[in-house]
C-alpha positions as CSV (number, residue, x, y, z in Angstrom):
1,X,52.1,-0.8,30.9
2,X,50.9,-4.3,30.0
3,X,47.8,-3.0,28.3
4,X,49.9,-0.6,26.2
5,X,52.1,-3.5,25.2
6,X,49.1,-5.7,24.3
7,X,47.6,-2.9,22.2
8,X,50.9,-2.5,20.3
9,X,50.9,-6.2,19.6
10,X,47.3,-6.2,18.5
11,X,48.0,-3.2,16.2
12,X,51.0,-4.9,14.8
13,X,49.0,-8.1,14.1
14,X,46.3,-6.0,12.4
15,X,48.8,-4.2,10.2
16,X,50.3,-7.6,9.2
17,X,46.9,-9.0,8.4
18,X,46.0,-6.0,6.4
19,X,49.2,-6.2,4.4
20,X,48.7,-9.9,3.7
21,X,45.1,-9.2,2.6
22,X,46.2,-6.3,0.4
23,X,48.9,-8.4,-1.3
24,X,46.4,-11.2,-2.1
25,X,43.8,-8.7,-3.2
26,X,46.3,-7.0,-5.6
27,X,47.3,-10.3,-7.0
28,X,43.7,-11.2,-7.6
29,X,43.1,-7.9,-9.3
30,X,46.1,-8.4,-11.5
31,X,45.0,-11.8,-12.6
32,X,41.5,-10.6,-13.3
33,X,42.9,-7.8,-15.5
34,X,45.0,-10.3,-17.3
35,X,42.0,-12.5,-18.0
36,X,40.0,-9.6,-19.3
37,X,42.7,-8.9,-21.9
38,X,42.4,-12.5,-23.4
39,X,40.3,-12.6,-26.5
40,X,39.8,-16.3,-26.8
41,X,36.9,-17.5,-24.5
42,X,38.4,-20.9,-23.9
43,X,41.7,-19.3,-22.7
44,X,39.7,-17.0,-20.5
45,X,37.9,-19.9,-18.9
46,X,41.1,-21.8,-18.4
47,X,42.8,-18.8,-16.8
48,X,39.8,-18.1,-14.5
49,X,39.9,-21.7,-13.3
50,X,43.6,-22.1,-13.0
51,X,44.7,-18.7,-11.7
52,X,41.9,-16.5,-10.6
53,X,39.8,-19.1,-8.6
54,X,42.7,-20.3,-6.4
55,X,43.7,-16.7,-5.5
56,X,40.1,-15.8,-4.9
57,X,39.8,-18.8,-2.5
58,X,43.0,-17.9,-0.8
59,X,41.7,-14.3,-0.3
60,X,38.4,-15.6,1.1
61,X,40.2,-18.0,3.4
62,X,42.5,-15.2,4.6
63,X,39.5,-13.1,5.4
64,X,37.8,-15.9,7.3
65,X,41.0,-16.6,9.3
66,X,41.4,-12.9,10.2
67,X,37.8,-12.8,11.3
68,X,38.2,-16.0,13.4
69,X,41.4,-14.6,15.0
70,X,39.7,-11.3,15.8
71,X,36.7,-13.0,17.3
72,X,39.1,-15.2,19.4
73,X,41.0,-12.1,20.6
74,X,37.8,-10.3,21.6
75,X,36.5,-13.3,23.5
76,X,39.8,-13.8,25.2
77,X,40.0,-10.1,26.3
78,X,36.5,-10.2,27.9
């Protein structure tokens, strides 16, 4: 019974992590598409630096946090 409950909790956490990752990835994709539509190169560079880069960093940090959390869970369960 306890194992089933723990599995449900882990699955719920994974679902939440995947949803957060998808939201950030979609936002990043949208910003990249917006930048590609800009004709002026200076505006493109500005938008990449001001919008795309922070979202990209957030996405990367989220992936790292998920990986660290998953590694911790695996070690804890051994």
